[in-house]
C-alpha positions in Angstrom: 0.0 0.0 0.0 2.8 2.5 1.0 4.6 1.6 -2.3 1.6 2.7 -4.3 1.4 6.0 -2.4 5.1 6.6 -3.0 4.6 5.8 -6.7 1.7 8.3 -7.0 3.7 11.1 -5.2 6.7 10.4 -7.4 4.5 10.6 -10.5 3.2 14.0 -9.4 6.7 15.4 -8.7 8.0 14.0 -12.0 5.1 15.9 -13.8 6.8 19.2 -13.1 9.3 20.2 -15.8 12.9 20.2 -14.6 16.1 21.3 -16.2 19.6 20.0 -15.9 22.0 22.7 -14.9 24.5 24.1 -17.4 26.4 25.2 -14.3 28.1 23.2 -11.6 27.6 19.8 -13.2 31.0 18.6 -11.9 30.0 19.2 -8.3 26.5 17.6 -8.5 26.0 16.0 -12.0 22.5 14.6 -11.3 21.0 17.7 -9.8 18.0 19.1 -11.6 16.2 22.4 -11.1 12.5 23.2 -11.0 11.0 26.7 -11.5 12.0 29.3 -9.0 8.3 30.0 -8.6 7.7 26.6 -7.1 8.2 25.3 -3.5 7.5 21.9 -2.0 4.5 23.4 -0.2 3.0 24.7 -3.5 3.6 21.4 -5.2 1.9 19.6 -2.3 -1.1 21.9 -2.6 -1.3 21.1 -6.3 -1.0 17.4 -5.4 -3.9 17.7 -2.9 -6.1 19.4 -5.5 -5.3 16.6 -8.0 -6.3 14.0 -5.4 -9.6 15.9 -4.7 -10.3 15.9 -8.5 -9.8 12.1 -8.6 -11.6 11.4 -5.3 -8.5 9.9 -3.7 -7.1 10.6 -0.3 -3.8 12.6 -0.3 -0.8 11.7 1.7 0.3 14.1 4.4 2.6 17.0 3.7 5.4 15.4 5.7 5.1 12.2 3.6 5.1 14.2 0.4 8.2 16.2 1.5 10.0 13.0 2.6 9.5 11.5 -0.9 10.6 14.7 -2.5 13.8 14.8 -0.4 14.7 11.1 -0.4 13.8 10.1 -4.0 14.8 13.2 -6.0 17.8 15.5 -6.3 15.8 18.6 -7.1 16.4 22.3 -6.4 14.4 25.4 -7.1 15.6 28.1 -9.4 19.1 28.4 -11.0 22.3 27.3 -9.3 24.4 30.1 -7.8 27.8 29.3 -9.4 28.6 30.6 -12.8 31.1 28.5 -14.7 30.7 27.0 -18.1 31.3 23.3 -18.2 32.8 23.5 -21.7 35.3 26.0 -20.4 36.0 23.8 -17.4 36.6 20.7 -19.6 38.9 22.3 -22.3 40.5 25.4 -20.8 43.1 25.9 -23.4 40.7 25.9 -26.4 38.3 28.2 -24.5 41.2 30.7 -23.8 42.3 30.6 -27.5 38.7 31.4 -28.6 38.5 34.2 -26.0 41.8 35.7 -27.1 40.7 35.6 -30.8 37.4 37.4 -29.9 39.4 40.1 -28.0 41.6 40.6 -31.1 38.5 41.1 -33.3 37.2 43.6 -30.8 40.6 45.4 -30.8 40.6 45.5 -34.7 37.0 46.8 -34.8 37.7 49.5 -32.2 40.7 50.8 -34.2 38.6 50.8 -37.4 36.0 52.9 -35.6 38.6 55.4 -34.4 40.2 55.8 -37.8 37.2 55.8 -40.2 34.4 58.3 -40.4 30.9 56.8 -40.2 32.1 53.7 -38.4 31.0 53.3 -34.7 32.0 50.7 -32.2 29.4 49.7 -29.5 30.1 47.2 -26.8 27.6 45.5 -24.5 28.3 43.7 -21.3 25.8 40.9 -21.2 26.9 39.5 -17.9 23.7 40.7 -16.1 21.3 39.6 -18.8 18.0 38.6 -17.2 15.2 36.6 -19.0 11.9 38.3 -18.8 9.2 37.4 -18.0 10.0 34.7 -15.4 7.4 32.0 -16.2 6.1 29.5 -13.8 6.7 26.7 -16.3 10.1 25.9 -17.8 8.7 24.7 -21.1 9.8 26.7 -24.2 7.9 29.9 -24.9 7.7 31.7 -28.3 8.6 35.2 -27.4 11.4 35.9 -25.0 12.3 39.4 -23.7 15.8 39.9 -22.5 16.5 42.9 -20.3 20.0 44.1 -20.3 20.2 45.5 -16.8 23.4 47.6 -17.2 22.1 49.6 -20.2 18.3 49.2 -19.8 17.8 47.8 -23.3 15.1 45.3 -24.2 15.6 42.9 -27.1 12.8 40.8 -28.6 14.1 37.4 -29.5 11.8 35.0 -31.5 12.6 31.4 -31.0 
């Protein structure tokens, strides 16, 4: 009987889209991330609603939380670290590409300084924030990116 309850709770938790992190895979390679707008309590409330709709008795919040914590390696939101796993795996190639990009920037800056009608504009995209923050991580068709440093908004159709 308890195995059946665990199975149903697991099915409910698995119904939420989760994403593998591009960051910090070396420290915790099996960690997945749910939307930052979710919490275990919100998920449990949705589980209870689902049980009511199917006329079944829900498990307790403590039972649900125990299954969440013991059977899954899930977190909410994005991880805090900011390293690229490609850069971590092949540092020399990554450095060569970065140096080549800086040389192109240098060449373009010099061209802008020496030629009339040529302008060089640089953007620091480190603080790029996706907007809006949706409650589901499935793909959406129009993404607005806000560039916090300059206050630009770019429409990106995917």
